[in-house]
All heavy atoms as an XYZ file, in Angstrom:
1038
protein
N      94.274     83.109     86.297
C      93.675     84.152     87.104
C      94.679     85.274     87.352
O      95.752     85.289     86.788
C      93.172     83.569     88.430
C      91.912     82.739     88.285
S      90.607     83.822     87.696
C      89.323     82.665     87.413
N      94.359     86.162     88.249
C      95.167     87.347     88.505
C      96.465     86.993     89.227
O      96.473     86.243     90.190
C      94.363     88.355     89.326
C      95.108     89.619     89.592
C      95.389     90.501     88.563
C      95.551     89.924     90.866
C      96.091     91.667     88.802
C      96.248     91.092     91.108
C      96.518     91.969     90.080
N      97.573     87.562     88.764
C      98.904     87.323     89.328
C      99.174     88.323     90.450
O      99.785     89.373     90.244
C      99.950     87.447     88.223
C     101.365     87.199     88.705
O     101.550     86.786     89.871
O     102.289     87.431     87.907
N      98.723     87.982     91.657
C      98.879     88.856     92.824
C     100.352     89.168     93.071
O     100.745     90.325     93.230
C      98.266     88.195     94.081
C      98.621     88.957     95.345
C      96.761     88.077     93.936
N     101.147     88.129     93.093
C     102.558     88.286     93.421
C     103.301     89.141     92.385
O     104.093     90.018     92.748
C     103.213     86.906     93.551
C     102.609     86.045     94.646
C     101.271     85.371     94.276
O     100.849     85.421     93.100
O     100.642     84.803     95.181
N     103.025     88.896     91.124
C     103.647     89.682     90.059
C     103.229     91.145     90.118
O     104.053     92.047     89.957
N     101.945     91.366     90.356
C     101.447     92.734     90.444
C     102.114     93.467     91.608
O     102.577     94.603     91.455
C      99.923     92.751     90.619
C      99.382     94.151     90.727
C      99.090     94.896     89.595
C      99.208     94.744     91.970
C      98.616     96.194     89.694
C      98.740     96.047     92.078
C      98.443     96.766     90.944
O      97.995     98.057     91.047
N     102.156     92.831     92.772
C     102.764     93.467     93.937
C     104.246     93.769     93.715
O     104.729     94.845     94.069
C     102.584     92.595     95.177
C     101.216     92.698     95.837
C     100.995     91.556     96.816
C     101.051     94.041     96.524
N     104.959     92.831     93.134
C     106.391     93.045     92.875
C     106.602     94.219     91.928
O     107.448     95.092     92.181
C     107.012     91.769     92.310
N     105.847     94.260     90.850
C     105.999     95.342     89.871
C     105.530     96.685     90.422
O     106.196     97.707     90.223
C     105.235     95.013     88.586
C     105.876     93.906     87.780
C     107.273     94.269     87.292
O     107.497     95.410     86.846
O     108.153     93.400     87.383
N     104.406     96.686     91.081
C     103.850     97.944     91.598
C     104.760     98.547     92.658
O     105.110     99.723     92.587
C     102.449     97.693     92.161
S     101.602     99.205     92.672
N     105.171     97.762     93.642
C     105.997     98.309     94.716
C     107.388     98.699     94.226
O     108.007     99.618     94.769
C     106.100     97.330     95.906
O     106.640     96.088     95.452
C     104.741     97.112     96.545
N     107.885     98.030     93.195
C     109.189     98.388     92.639
C     109.154     99.773     91.983
O     110.189    100.426     91.849
C     109.635     97.349     91.613
N     107.986    100.216     91.596
C     107.842    101.502     90.919
C     107.515    102.655     91.866
O     107.399    103.799     91.430
C     106.757    101.398     89.854
C     107.208    100.607     88.641
C     106.058    100.373     87.673
N     106.456     99.935     86.370
C     107.051     98.784     86.084
N     107.364     97.961     87.041
N     107.347     98.459     84.846
N     107.350    102.371     93.152
C     107.047    103.433     94.115
C     108.350    104.168     94.438
O     109.282    103.580     94.962
C     106.412    102.866     95.406
C     106.259    103.963     96.450
C     105.061    102.223     95.097
N     108.405    105.463     94.099
C     109.630    106.216     94.355
C     109.742    106.632     95.821
O     108.755    106.622     96.562
C     109.460    107.455     93.465
C     107.983    107.644     93.382
C     107.379    106.255     93.434
N     110.925    106.985     96.235
C     111.147    107.484     97.592
C     110.813    108.972     97.629
O     111.677    109.836     97.560
C     112.592    107.224     98.020
O     112.800    105.841     98.175
N     109.534    109.233     97.718
C     109.002    110.597     97.795
C     108.094    110.664     99.013
O     107.690    109.632     99.548
C     108.222    110.967     96.510
C     109.145    110.997     95.302
C     107.060    110.016     96.269
N     107.756    111.867     99.480
C     106.919    111.959    100.679
C     105.575    111.226    100.592
O     105.004    110.883    101.609
C     106.714    113.464    100.850
C     107.948    114.056    100.263
C     108.265    113.173     99.071
N     105.095    110.958     99.405
C     103.799    110.271     99.264
C     103.938    108.760     99.068
O     102.992    108.099     98.657
C     103.012    110.867     98.087
O     103.824    110.790     96.911
C     102.609    112.301     98.357
N     105.080    108.195     99.409
C     105.265    106.756     99.190
C     104.337    105.903    100.051
O     103.949    104.806     99.651
C     106.719    106.330     99.409
C     107.111    106.220    100.839
N     106.876    105.091    101.590
C     107.709    107.099    101.647
C     107.323    105.283    102.808
N     107.829    106.503    102.870
N     103.946    106.378    101.232
C     103.092    105.567    102.111
C     101.761    105.248    101.433
O     101.384    104.077    101.335
C     102.897    106.231    103.496
C     101.868    105.484    104.330
C     104.232    106.295    104.245
N     101.019    106.246    100.931
C      99.765    105.897    100.254
C      99.992    105.144     98.943
O      99.151    104.342     98.535
C      99.071    107.239    100.030
C     100.140    108.265    100.143
C     101.177    107.700    101.074
N     101.127    105.387     98.279
C     101.408    104.654     97.039
C     101.619    103.169     97.334
O     101.087    102.308     96.627
C     102.638    105.244     96.342
C     102.421    106.638     95.812
S     104.009    107.356     95.356
C     103.701    107.762     93.673
N     102.392    102.863     98.370
C     102.586    101.470     98.764
C     101.253    100.839     99.169
O     100.944     99.705     98.795
C     103.576    101.366     99.933
C     105.027    101.469     99.492
O     105.333    101.156     98.327
O     105.865    101.843    100.337
N     100.466    101.593     99.931
C      99.163    101.082    100.383
C      98.254    100.786     99.196
O      97.525     99.787     99.191
C      98.499    102.087    101.317
N      98.310    101.639     98.185
C      97.479    101.425     97.000
C      97.903    100.167     96.245
O      97.052     99.422     95.742
C      97.533    102.655     96.091
C      96.561    102.656     94.919
C      95.125    102.533     95.401
C      96.738    103.925     94.109
N      99.196     99.902     96.184
C      99.667     98.659     95.545
C      99.045     97.446     96.230
O      98.535     96.534     95.571
C     101.188     98.559     95.623
S     102.090     99.674     94.541
N      99.094     97.439     97.555
C      98.599     96.286     98.314
C      97.083     96.145     98.179
O      96.569     95.069     97.869
C      99.013     96.381     99.801
C      98.384     95.258    100.612
C     100.537     96.348     99.924
N      96.364     97.231     98.395
C      94.903     97.139     98.337
C      94.407     96.818     96.933
O      93.445     96.061     96.766
C      94.255     98.423     98.861
O      94.585     99.522     98.042
N      95.061     97.365     95.914
C      94.656     97.092     94.538
C      94.912     95.638     94.177
O      94.086     95.006     93.503
C      95.383     98.025     93.556
O      95.059     99.383     93.898
C      94.972     97.755     92.127
N      96.022     95.086     94.631
C      96.307     93.677     94.322
C      95.237     92.765     94.915
O      94.767     91.839     94.258
C      97.689     93.266     94.826
O      97.720     93.233     96.239
N      94.836     93.057     96.141
C      93.798     92.238     96.783
C      92.479     92.400     96.048
O      91.776     91.430     95.776
C      93.664     92.630     98.257
C      92.795     91.698     99.071
C      91.313     91.927     98.900
O      90.860     93.070     98.752
N      90.546     90.861     98.883
N      92.151     93.618     95.699
C      90.876     93.888     95.027
C      90.824     93.256     93.631
O      89.809     92.656     93.252
C      90.664     95.403     94.933
C      89.343     95.784     94.334
C      88.210     95.494     95.291
N      86.990     95.958     94.685
C      85.860     95.277     94.698
N      85.787     94.124     95.307
N      84.793     95.749     94.122
N      91.905     93.373     92.862
C      91.930     92.774     91.527
C      91.861     91.254     91.608
O      91.208     90.618     90.779
C      93.172     93.227     90.756
C      93.167     94.695     90.328
C      94.521     95.081     89.738
C      92.043     94.980     89.346
N      92.513     90.686     92.593
C      92.425     89.239     92.805
C      90.977     88.852     93.091
O      90.445     87.900     92.519
C      93.329     88.831     93.967
S      93.242     87.074     94.418
N      90.350     89.606     93.976
C      88.964     89.334     94.346
C      88.035     89.441     93.131
O      87.150     88.606     92.934
C      88.533     90.318     95.427
C      87.564     89.723     96.426
O      87.428     88.485     96.479
O      86.941     90.506     97.158
N      88.240     90.444     92.307
C      87.419     90.616     91.102
C      87.644     89.446     90.140
O      86.694     88.938     89.538
C      87.729     91.966     90.417
C      87.199     93.115     91.276
C      87.140     92.020     89.017
C      87.661     94.489     90.827
N      88.889     89.021     90.015
C      89.200     87.907     89.106
C      88.450     86.637     89.500
O      88.091     85.831     88.646
C      90.705     87.644     89.085
N      88.218     86.479     90.779
C      87.481     85.305     91.269
C      86.007     85.618     91.497
O      85.333     84.920     92.256
C      88.110     84.786     92.556
C      89.426     84.108     92.340
C      90.617     84.734     92.684
C      89.490     82.827     91.802
C      91.837     84.105     92.492
C      90.702     82.202     91.605
C      91.873     82.851     91.955
O      93.081     82.227     91.762
N      85.537     86.704     90.908
C      84.129     87.104     90.984
C      83.660     87.261     92.425
O      82.552     86.876     92.794
C      83.246     86.118     90.221
C      83.594     86.065     88.746
C      82.812     85.029     87.975
O      81.973     84.331     88.564
O      83.059     84.940     86.767
N      84.554     87.840     93.246
C      84.259     88.174     94.648
C      83.932     86.954     95.507
O      83.304     87.085     96.557
C      83.127     89.203     94.728
C      83.327     90.465     93.897
C      82.112     91.371     94.011
C      84.582     91.205     94.306
N      84.393     85.775     95.102
C      84.095     84.562     95.869
C      85.318     83.995     96.583
O      85.212     82.980     97.240
C      83.518     83.489     94.948
C      82.157     83.858     94.389
C      81.647     82.788     93.507
N      82.578     82.659     92.381
C      82.297     82.076     91.237
N      81.119     81.535     91.060
N      83.181     82.013     90.270
N      86.460     84.645     96.425
C      87.686     84.107     97.009
C      88.440     85.161     97.826
O      89.666     85.178     97.822
C      88.593     83.571     95.896
C      88.012     82.416     95.124
C      87.897     81.174     95.983
O      88.762     80.883     96.782
N      86.806     80.450     95.811
N      87.716     85.988     98.551
C      88.359     87.050     99.315
C      89.398     86.491    100.278
O      90.511     87.006    100.378
C      87.313     87.877    100.088
O      86.378     88.410     99.155
C      87.968     89.012    100.862
N      89.064     85.420    100.956
C      90.002     84.837    101.911
C      91.254     84.311    101.203
O      92.380     84.554    101.649
C      89.342     83.720    102.721
C      90.262     83.176    103.799
C      89.545     82.308    104.795
O      88.976     82.863    105.755
O      89.566     81.077    104.613
N      91.077     83.641    100.088
C      92.229     83.134     99.330
C      93.094     84.283     98.831
O      94.330     84.192     98.851
C      91.750     82.282     98.158
N      92.473     85.368     98.398
C      93.234     86.523     97.931
C      94.007     87.167     99.080
O      95.182     87.529     98.917
C      92.303     87.541     97.276
S      91.617     86.975     95.695
N      93.381     87.292    100.242
C      94.086     87.857    101.397
C      95.258     86.972    101.803
O      96.318     87.479    102.194
C      93.133     88.026    102.581
C      92.234     89.246    102.544
C      91.274     89.240    103.732
C      93.038     90.535    102.522
N      95.087     85.670    101.695
C      96.195     84.758    102.005
C      97.356     84.942    101.037
O      98.523     84.931    101.440
C      95.712     83.305    101.987
C      94.930     82.855    103.205
C      94.308     81.488    102.969
C      95.819     82.842    104.437
N      97.053     85.117     99.766
C      98.110     85.327     98.771
C      98.840     86.649     99.009
O     100.071     86.707     98.932
C      97.535     85.284     97.364
C      97.129     83.867     96.946
C      96.536     83.821     95.575
N      97.530     84.187     94.552
C      97.212     84.419     93.283
N      95.963     84.324     92.876
N      98.151     84.730     92.409
N      98.088     87.698     99.301
C      98.704     88.995     99.583
C      99.552     88.892    100.854
O     100.692     89.365    100.892
C      97.648     90.108     99.698
C      98.274     91.412    100.188
C      96.939     90.325     98.369
N      99.023     88.253    101.876
C      99.760     88.081    103.140
C     101.058     87.326    102.915
O     102.113     87.715    103.435
C      98.906     87.333    104.168
O      97.748     88.052    104.471
N     100.994     86.259    102.153
C     102.195     85.462    101.880
C     103.238     86.303    101.144
O     104.433     86.220    101.446
C     101.838     84.218    101.078
N     102.798     87.120    100.181
C     103.751     87.957     99.461
C     104.372     88.986    100.402
O     105.590     89.207    100.373
C     103.082     88.662     98.283
C     104.082     89.431     97.481
C     104.841     88.963     96.448
C     104.487     90.795     97.685
N     105.685     89.957     95.994
C     105.490     91.086     96.737
C     104.099     91.797     98.575
C     106.099     92.330     96.650
C     104.709     93.044     98.499
C     105.693     93.296     97.538
N     103.552     89.631    101.235
C     104.068     90.623    102.182
C     105.105     89.995    103.112
O     106.171     90.563    103.353
C     102.929     91.236    103.000
C     101.940     92.126    102.249
C     100.734     92.434    103.121
C     102.603     93.404    101.770
N     104.784     88.817    103.631
C     105.710     88.115    104.528
C     107.013     87.760    103.813
O     108.098     87.915    104.371
C     105.045     86.848    105.083
C     103.901     87.149    106.018
C     102.968     85.972    106.243
O     103.077     84.951    105.523
O     102.112     86.071    107.139
N     106.905     87.318    102.589
C     108.097     86.995    101.817
C     108.915     88.225    101.488
O     110.151     88.203    101.552
N     108.239     89.316    101.138
C     108.934     90.548    100.791
C     109.628     91.154    102.006
O     110.623     91.861    101.863
C     107.970     91.555    100.163
C     108.696     92.666     99.416
O     109.560     92.347     98.577
O     108.404     93.848     99.688
N     109.127     90.870    103.199
C     109.772     91.362    104.414
C     111.215     90.889    104.504
O     112.067     91.571    105.082
C     109.009     90.893    105.660
C     107.854     91.759    106.112
C     107.062     91.063    107.205
C     108.332     93.121    106.569
N     111.507     89.732    103.933
C     112.870     89.212    103.962
C     113.831     90.147    103.232
O     115.007     90.221    103.569
C     112.915     87.807    103.356
C     112.041     86.797    104.078
C     112.266     86.774    105.578
O     113.388     86.667    106.039
N     111.193     86.889    106.337
N     113.319     90.885    102.258
C     114.130     91.862    101.520
C     114.647     92.947    102.451
O     115.718     93.503    102.234
C     113.276     92.517    100.406
O     112.719     91.504     99.599
C     114.080     93.478     99.565
N     113.879     93.251    103.476
C     114.194     94.350    104.383
C     114.672     93.863    105.747
O     114.748     94.648    106.696
C     112.967     95.249    104.567
C     112.298     95.610    103.271
C     111.042     95.109    102.948
C     112.933     96.424    102.354
C     110.435     95.431    101.746
C     112.337     96.747    101.148
C     111.086     96.248    100.856
O     110.497     96.561     99.661
N     114.997     92.605    105.862
C     115.339     92.005    107.156
C     116.524     92.687    107.832
O     116.573     92.762    109.064
C     115.614     90.515    106.981
N     117.458     93.207    107.067
C     118.653     93.805    107.661
C     118.497     95.301    107.942
O     119.423     95.932    108.448
C     119.865     93.574    106.757
C     119.707     94.190    105.385
O     118.557     94.410    104.949
O     120.743     94.456    104.744
N     117.350     95.867    107.658
C     117.138     97.290    107.910
C     116.828     97.543    109.376
O     116.057     96.815    109.984
C     115.978     97.822    107.059
C     116.132     97.739    105.547
C     114.905     98.328    104.874
C     117.382     98.456    105.084
N     117.416     98.582    109.934
C     117.114     98.971    111.302
C     116.431    100.329    111.275
O     116.715    101.160    110.421
C     118.391     99.043    112.165
O     119.301     99.946    111.538
C     119.033     97.679    112.305
N     115.562    100.549    112.233
C     114.833    101.811    112.305
C     115.762    102.872    112.888
O     116.244    102.731    114.009
C     113.565    101.676    113.178
C     112.829    103.000    113.287
C     112.654    100.595    112.618
N     116.061    103.918    112.117
C     116.953    104.960    112.633
C     116.302    105.745    113.773
O     115.084    105.897    113.818
C     117.201    105.861    111.418
C     116.167    105.519    110.428
C     115.606    104.182    110.771
N     117.144    106.247    114.680
C     116.629    107.013    115.813
C     115.996    108.328    115.370
O     115.142    108.873    116.063
C     117.747    107.280    116.814
C     118.196    106.037    117.544
C     119.283    106.325    118.560
O     119.404    107.484    119.008
O     119.993    105.377    118.912
N     116.400    108.837    114.223
C     115.905    110.128    113.753
C     114.495    110.061    113.178
O     113.921    111.084    112.835
C     116.845    110.684    112.682
O     116.857    109.814    111.558
N     113.940    108.874    113.102
C     112.610    108.745    112.503
C     111.546    109.377    113.391
O     111.623    109.322    114.607
C     112.290    107.276    112.203
C     111.117    107.175    111.242
C     112.001    106.500    113.460
C     110.951    105.805    110.654
N     110.591    110.014    112.765
C     109.496    110.661    113.470
C     108.577    109.583    114.045
O     107.934    108.868    113.279
C     108.751    111.562    112.486
C     107.675    112.382    113.129
O     107.361    112.221    114.301
N     107.102    113.280    112.358
N     108.474    109.451    115.390
C     107.665    108.379    115.975
C     106.222    108.287    115.462
O     105.743    107.189    115.223
C     107.707    108.664    117.479
C     108.976    109.419    117.664
C     109.148    110.235    116.402
N     105.487    109.407    115.260
C     104.109    109.261    114.763
C     104.031    108.561    113.409
O     103.038    107.929    113.075
C     103.597    110.699    114.666
C     104.437    111.470    115.617
C     105.792    110.796    115.592
N     105.104    108.670    112.629
C     105.130    108.023    111.327
C     104.991    106.512    111.459
O     104.397    105.854    110.622
C     106.450    108.359    110.635
C     106.676    107.768    109.263
C     105.638    108.301    108.301
C     108.068    108.108    108.785
N     105.527    105.957    112.528
C     105.508    104.512    112.718
C     104.281    104.041    113.499
O     104.131    102.876    113.767
C     106.780    104.069    113.432
C     108.050    104.398    112.659
S     108.099    103.697    111.004
C     108.685    102.067    111.381
N     103.413    104.949    113.887
C     102.252    104.586    114.677
C     101.091    104.182    113.776
O     100.159    104.936    113.538
C     101.851    105.746    115.588
C     102.855    105.996    116.691
C     102.495    107.187    117.556
O     101.398    107.764    117.376
O     103.325    107.539    118.405
N     101.161    103.007    113.280
C     100.081    102.439    112.486
C      99.187    101.628    113.414
O      99.624    101.203    114.480
C     100.669    101.541    111.392
C     101.592    102.250    110.407
C     102.326    101.224    109.555
C     100.806    103.201    109.536
N      97.939    101.390    113.039
C      97.088    100.563    113.905
C      97.746     99.204    114.138
O      98.320     98.614    113.230
C      95.797    100.402    113.099
C      95.814    101.502    112.107
C      97.260    101.814    111.835
N      97.670     98.748    115.373
C      98.283     97.457    115.678
C      97.453     96.334    115.057
O      96.226     96.444    114.950
C      98.398     97.254    117.186
O      97.141     96.933    117.723
N      98.120     95.267    114.663
C      97.373     94.128    114.116
C      96.339     93.599    115.105
O      95.256     93.186    114.709
C      98.464     93.081    113.850
C      99.715     93.855    113.706
C      99.560     95.057    114.601
N      96.645     93.645    116.401
C      95.703     93.168    117.404
C      94.420     94.002    117.407
O      93.325     93.458    117.514
C      96.346     93.185    118.803
C      97.491     92.225    118.967
C      98.793     92.752    118.369
O      98.948     93.933    118.092
N      99.743     91.854    118.131
N      94.570     95.331    117.265
C      93.394     96.207    117.200
C      92.535     95.853    115.997
O      91.309     95.781    116.086
C      93.818     97.666    117.095
C      94.429     98.245    118.336
C      94.943     99.652    118.093
O      94.305    100.429    117.346
O      96.001     99.980    118.644
N      93.172     95.652    114.863
C      92.430     95.315    113.651
C      91.751     93.958    113.772
O      90.632     93.782    113.296
C      93.356     95.344    112.434
C      93.869     96.720    112.049
C      94.907     96.612    110.948
C      92.735     97.622    111.611
N      92.408     93.022    114.395
C      91.819     91.685    114.557
C      90.567     91.732    115.418
O      89.625     90.982    115.191
C      92.829     90.734    115.192
S      94.172     90.287    114.106
N      90.566     92.603    116.395
C      89.429     92.696    117.306
C      88.277     93.468    116.674
O      87.118     93.089    116.814
C      89.858     93.376    118.625
C      90.823     92.461    119.385
C      88.661     93.730    119.482
C      91.518     93.129    120.551
N      88.599     94.548    115.954
C      87.551     95.449    115.485
C      87.032     95.165    114.079
O      85.922     95.566    113.752
C      88.042     96.911    115.518
O      89.180     97.036    114.652
C      88.428     97.324    116.935
N      87.809     94.513    113.241
C      87.420     94.331    111.842
C      86.803     92.955    111.590
O      87.232     91.963    112.163
C      88.621     94.510    110.920
C      89.260     95.877    111.014
C      88.326     96.983    110.570
O      87.741     96.919    109.504
N      88.186     98.007    111.385
N      85.839     92.931    110.706
C      85.213     91.683    110.264
C      84.993     91.785    108.760
O      84.620     92.828    108.249
C      83.856     91.465    110.941
C      83.882     91.384    112.443
C      84.449     90.038    112.903
N      84.401     89.899    114.340
C      85.412     90.155    115.160
N      86.540     90.595    114.689
N      85.295     89.979    116.457
N      85.237     90.693    108.073
C      84.949     90.615    106.647
C      84.099     89.376    106.408
O      84.404     88.304    106.935
C      86.238     90.493    105.827
C      87.093     91.740    105.688
C      88.377     91.409    104.946
C      86.341     92.828    104.952
N      83.058     89.491    105.590
C      82.237     88.322    105.287
C      83.088     87.235    104.623
O      83.922     87.520    103.764
C      81.182     88.849    104.309
C      81.229     90.328    104.420
C      82.590     90.696    104.920
N      82.892     86.022    105.054
C      83.564     84.845    104.493
C      85.086     84.850    104.656
O      85.787     84.211    103.884
C      83.207     84.673    103.016
C      81.714     84.568    102.815
O      81.032     83.860    103.551
N      81.198     85.285    101.836
N      85.581     85.596    105.634
C      87.015     85.620    105.933
C      87.183     85.318    107.417
O      86.607     85.998    108.257
C      87.657     86.985    105.591
C      89.117     87.019    106.009
C      87.511     87.283    104.107
N      87.975     84.301    107.715
C      88.193     83.936    109.111
C      89.039     84.985    109.820
O      89.810     85.705    109.187
C      88.887     82.570    109.208
O      90.232     82.682    108.772
N      88.883     85.053    111.128
C      89.674     85.986    111.909
C      91.164     85.662    111.809
O      92.004     86.555    111.805
C      89.227     85.996    113.367
C      87.918     86.732    113.593
C      87.919     88.147    113.037
O      87.282     88.426    112.028
N      88.628     89.049    113.672
N      91.503     84.398    111.708
C      92.911     83.997    111.591
C      93.536     84.586    110.323
O      94.654     85.102    110.353
C      93.033     82.478    111.602
N      92.825     84.520    109.221
C      93.333     85.069    107.953
C      93.411     86.585    108.031
O      94.394     87.191    107.596
C      92.458     84.603    106.766
C      92.803     85.360    105.499
C      92.617     83.105    106.569
N      92.399     87.197    108.593
C      92.395     88.654    108.730
C      93.539     89.115    109.627
O      94.225     90.092    109.322
C      91.048     89.126    109.281
C      90.804     90.624    109.302
C      90.945     91.229    107.913
C      89.436     90.921    109.869
N      93.783     88.396    110.709
C      94.870     88.744    111.628
C      96.228     88.558    110.958
O      97.129     89.381    111.136
C      94.785     87.912    112.900
S      93.395     88.368    113.946
N      96.382     87.497    110.201
C      97.642     87.279    109.490
C      97.898     88.432    108.519
O      99.006     88.952    108.434
C      97.601     85.947    108.741
C      98.859     85.680    107.943
C      98.800     84.377    107.207
N      99.960     84.235    106.323
C     100.096     83.284    105.434
N      99.170     82.347    105.299
N     101.168     83.238    104.660
N      96.875     88.822    107.779
C      97.000     89.927    106.829
C      97.361     91.222    107.560
O      98.269     91.945    107.146
C      95.695     90.083    106.051
C      95.656     91.301    105.158
C      96.378     91.333    103.967
C      94.906     92.412    105.508
C      96.349     92.454    103.145
C      94.872     93.529    104.691
C      95.591     93.546    103.509
O      95.564     94.657    102.711
N      96.662     91.526    108.649
C      96.914     92.763    109.398
C      98.338     92.795    109.934
O      99.020     93.826    109.859
C      95.911     92.894    110.540
N      98.819     91.688    110.447
C     100.174     91.631    110.985
C     101.216     91.782    109.878
O     102.174     92.549    110.011
C     100.391     90.320    111.730
C     101.733     90.245    112.415
C     101.864     88.997    113.257
O     100.947     88.698    114.038
O     102.909     88.331    113.134
N     101.022     91.070    108.791
C     101.968     91.159    107.672
C     101.999     92.574    107.099
O     103.070     93.113    106.817
C     101.591     90.154    106.588
N     100.832     93.184    106.952
C     100.755     94.530    106.392
C     101.421     95.552    107.309
O     102.182     96.412    106.840
C      99.299     94.915    106.135
C      99.070     96.262    105.470
C      99.758     96.341    104.112
C      97.573     96.527    105.339
N     101.184     95.462    108.604
C     101.794     96.405    109.546
C     103.315     96.288    109.535
O     104.023     97.298    109.467
C     101.248     96.172    110.952
N     103.815     95.072    109.585
C     105.266     94.857    109.565
C     105.869     95.344    108.249
O     106.911     96.002    108.231
C     105.606     93.385    109.766
C     105.297     92.900    111.168
O     105.093     93.739    112.071
O     105.252     91.667    111.363
N     105.220     95.022    107.154
C     105.716     95.414    105.827
C     105.727     96.931    105.668
O     106.694     97.501    105.184
C     104.871     94.753    104.748
C     105.346     95.016    103.356
C     106.350     94.371    102.685
C     104.820     95.987    102.444
N     106.484     94.884    101.411
C     105.554     95.871    101.241
C     103.807     96.931    102.526
C     105.306     96.671    100.127
C     103.558     97.732    101.421
C     104.293     97.593    100.242
N     104.645     97.597    106.102
C     104.570     99.058    106.005
C     105.716     99.722    106.756
O     106.338    100.656    106.251
C     103.237     99.582    106.542
C     102.141     99.562    105.512
O     102.385     99.762    104.331
N     100.927     99.319    105.955
N     105.989     99.254    107.955
C     107.069     99.844    108.748
C     108.414     99.663    108.055
O     109.227    100.584    107.998
C     107.092     99.232    110.144
C     105.924     99.692    110.987
C     105.906     99.020    112.335
C     104.675     99.449    113.113
N     104.571     98.781    114.399
N     108.652     98.485    107.516
C     109.927     98.242    106.835
C     110.031     99.040    105.535
O     111.110     99.471    105.156
C     110.121     96.747    106.563
C     110.370     95.956    107.804
C     111.675     96.396    108.438
N     111.710     95.956    109.820
C     112.691     96.240    110.647
N     113.709     96.958    110.254
N     112.644     95.812    111.877
N     108.922     99.254    104.860
C     108.948    100.068    103.634
C     109.286    101.519    103.963
O     109.991    102.181    103.206
C     107.606     99.995    102.904
C     107.370     98.721    102.148
C     108.230     98.581    100.928
N     107.791     99.457     99.849
C     108.307     99.457     98.635
N     109.282     98.632     98.314
N     107.857    100.286     97.719
N     108.806    102.027    105.091
C     109.154    103.382    105.509
C     110.662    103.476    105.710
O     111.314    104.390    105.209
C     108.392    103.774    106.799
C     108.975    105.043    107.409
C     106.908    103.957    106.505
N     111.228    102.510    106.404
C     112.672    102.501    106.649
C     113.428    102.373    105.322
O     114.427    103.060    105.096
C     113.058    101.367    107.621
C     114.569    101.265    107.766
C     112.401    101.586    108.976
N     112.938    101.527    104.441
C     113.548    101.354    103.116
C     113.625    102.684    102.370
O     114.665    103.059    101.829
C     112.737    100.328    102.324
C     113.059    100.272    100.856
C     114.217     99.674    100.403
C     112.177    100.813     99.928
C     114.514     99.610     99.039
C     112.455    100.757     98.567
C     113.628    100.164     98.128
N     112.525    103.421    102.349
C     112.510    104.696    101.639
C     113.405    105.729    102.314
O     114.043    106.537    101.636
C     111.084    105.219    101.495
C     110.291    104.479    100.471
N     110.544    104.575     99.116
C     109.253    103.608    100.585
C     109.701    103.807     98.453
N     108.916    103.201     99.321
N     113.476    105.701    103.632
C     114.369    106.612    104.347
C     115.816    106.314    103.962
O     116.600    107.220    103.699
C     114.168    106.498    105.872
C     112.829    107.117    106.246
C     115.315    107.171    106.626
C     112.404    106.830    107.668
N     116.163    105.048    103.898
C     117.532    104.683    103.565
C     117.856    104.986    102.099
O     119.027    105.033    101.741
C     117.807    103.222    103.913
C     117.852    103.022    105.404
C     118.433    101.703    105.829
O     118.689    100.819    105.027
N     118.630    101.562    107.122
N     116.854    105.192    101.292
C     117.078    105.596     99.901
C     117.180    107.114     99.792
O     117.204    107.655     98.701
C     115.958    105.076     99.006
C     116.051    103.571     98.824
C     114.961    103.028     97.972
N     115.050    103.504     96.595
C     114.084    103.338     95.697
N     112.972    102.712     96.026
N     114.222    103.787     94.480
N     117.212    107.804    100.931
C     117.462    109.235    100.925
C     116.301    110.128    101.289
O     116.441    111.348    101.278
N     115.148    109.568    101.620
C     114.003    110.398    101.983
C     114.132    110.831    103.439
O     114.401    110.011    104.312
C     112.704    109.612    101.795
C     111.404    110.355    102.040
C     111.269    111.511    101.044
C     110.225    109.417    101.897
N     113.931    112.104    103.695
C     113.968    112.622    105.050
C     112.737    112.089    105.793
O     111.603    112.353    105.394
C     113.942    114.151    105.024
C     113.993    114.763    106.398
O     113.647    114.157    107.404
N     114.437    116.004    106.433
N     112.940    111.394    106.925
C     111.794    110.793    107.626
C     110.818    111.820    108.168
O     109.655    111.511    108.388
C     112.436    110.001    108.768
C     113.788    110.588    108.935
C     114.199    111.102    107.576
N     111.251    113.046    108.373
C     110.363    114.073    108.906
C     109.586    114.801    107.818
O     108.826    115.707    108.100
C     111.151    115.041    109.778
C     111.755    114.322    110.963
O     111.103    113.489    111.579
N     113.004    114.596    111.235
N     109.769    114.404    106.575
C     109.017    114.982    105.460
C     107.993    113.986    104.919
O     107.518    114.111    103.811
C     109.962    115.400    104.345
C     110.870    116.542    104.698
C     111.858    116.889    103.604
O     111.808    116.261    102.533
O     112.680    117.781    103.835
N     107.666    112.977    105.698
C     106.731    111.950    105.265
C     105.321    112.532    105.174
O     104.923    113.371    105.980
C     106.718    110.789    106.262
C     108.033    110.082    106.377
C     108.303    109.202    105.186
O     107.422    108.549    104.695
N     109.535    109.195    104.735
N     104.601    112.024    104.221
C     103.190    112.369    104.072
C     102.389    111.495    105.010
O     102.636    110.314    105.137
C     102.759    112.129    102.639
C     101.388    112.617    102.327
C     101.039    113.879    102.001
C     100.208    111.842    102.272
N      99.707    113.956    101.755
C      99.160    112.704    101.911
C      99.906    110.508    102.499
C      97.856    112.275    101.775
C      98.598    110.080    102.356
C      97.604    110.964    102.000
N     101.424    112.056    105.679
C     100.629    111.309    106.646
C      99.295    110.902    106.041
O      98.731    111.600    105.221
C     100.380    112.182    107.872
O      99.522    111.541    108.766
N      98.764    109.773    106.507
C      97.467    109.285    106.029
C      96.323    109.770    106.905
O      95.336    109.096    107.064
C      97.474    107.743    106.010
C      98.318    107.105    104.931
C      98.320    105.600    105.104
C      97.800    107.479    103.567
N      96.418    110.934    107.480
C      95.383    111.434    108.392
C      94.233    112.013    107.644
O      94.252    112.609    106.684
C      95.956    112.465    109.335
C      97.018    111.867    110.218
C      97.678    112.917    111.093
O      97.446    114.105    110.962
N      98.515    112.466    111.980
């Protein structure tokens, strides 16, 4: 079946430190989940979300030593909280526990990826916004 972990590793490794890295990273994650779901003929959404969540959590270890610089633009880090998503979002055939795990892993990973790109030389105040 579809190699979620391999796809995520390859896709995110190719995202450059440019102002549009936020949507590029997001596209890697959403595409991996969607391709996994298609591979299972849309019957394993929960299993695919678990695989994506596990990869995000594991990849966070790569960024464990990164600290958020004071110069970062605060609105850039204002992503929806996992708690908000857990309360407001529902997916057919996906438990709230799995959805909450995914939301938490994604929020934490996104924040660390922003810091990662900043440390690779991107000015935090030149970030592209998803508004």
